[in-house]
C-alpha positions as CSV (number, residue, x, y, z in Angstrom):
1,M,105.4,79.4,107.0
2,V,104.3,75.7,107.5
3,G,104.4,73.4,104.5
4,A,105.3,69.6,103.8
5,L,108.5,70.2,105.3
6,G,107.6,71.6,108.5
7,V,108.2,74.9,109.8
8,W,110.5,77.3,107.6
9,S,112.3,80.7,108.3
10,A,113.1,81.6,104.6
11,V,112.1,80.2,101.2
12,Q,112.5,81.5,97.4
13,V,109.4,81.0,95.3
14,E,110.3,79.2,92.3
15,L,107.2,78.4,90.4
16,L,103.7,79.8,91.0
17,E,100.6,77.4,89.4
18,D,96.9,78.3,90.1
19,A,96.6,76.1,93.3
20,R,100.4,75.0,94.1
21,A,103.6,76.7,94.2
22,Q,107.1,75.3,94.2
23,V,109.7,76.8,96.8
24,V,113.2,76.4,97.6
25,R,114.4,76.4,101.1
26,L,117.3,78.7,101.5
27,D,118.9,77.0,104.3
28,T,119.0,73.5,102.6
29,G,118.5,74.3,99.1
30,Q,115.5,71.5,98.9
31,A,112.6,72.1,96.8
32,C,108.9,71.3,97.5
33,T,105.5,72.0,96.6
34,V,103.0,74.1,99.0
35,E,99.7,75.3,98.6
36,R,99.8,78.7,97.2
37,A,97.4,80.2,99.7
38,S,100.1,79.3,102.4
39,L,102.2,82.3,100.5
40,P,101.6,85.9,101.2
41,A,99.2,87.8,98.6
42,G,100.9,89.4,95.9
43,V,103.9,87.0,95.8
44,R,105.7,86.6,92.6
45,E,108.5,83.9,91.2
46,G,111.8,84.6,92.6
47,D,110.4,86.6,95.8
48,V,112.1,85.4,99.2
49,V,109.3,84.9,101.8
50,V,110.7,84.7,105.8
51,D,108.3,83.8,108.4
52,G,105.4,84.1,106.0
53,R,106.3,87.7,104.8
54,L,107.4,89.2,101.7
55,E,111.1,90.2,102.1
56,P,111.9,92.8,99.3
57,Q,115.5,93.5,100.6
58,R,116.5,89.7,100.6
59,T,114.6,89.2,97.0
60,A,116.9,92.1,95.6
61,L,120.1,90.8,97.2
62,R,119.2,87.3,95.6
63,M,118.6,88.8,92.2
64,R,122.2,90.6,92.3
65,E,123.9,87.5,93.5
66,V,122.2,85.4,90.5
67,A,123.3,88.4,88.4
68,R,126.8,88.4,89.6
69,K,127.2,84.6,89.1
70,R,125.8,84.4,85.6
71,A,128.2,87.5,84.9
72,L,130.9,85.3,85.9
73,L,129.9,82.5,84.0
74,G,129.4,84.4,80.6
75,V,131.7,84.1,77.8
76,P,133.1,87.0,75.7
77,V,131.7,87.3,72.0
78,P,134.8,87.8,70.0
79,P,134.7,91.0,68.0
80,G,132.6,90.6,64.6
81,L,130.8,87.6,65.7
82,D,127.0,88.3,65.9
83,L,124.8,86.1,67.8
């Protein structure tokens, strides 16, 4: 994928708008805005794109990593407390 930051190998799509998208480079964590047309058809927020192609396995891996980290940061609710 080519964008404002040059050639990328892997990005995660953070936000999709009509004409633009915000992506995060997985190697550096740097976010930038690109033309939505530069992303593969059918891309959704949270998807991982590698060399211009959707990578469902890497997307699933990232989702599991985020879920695991959220679980580690979660605070247990004391018995009897209803949130």
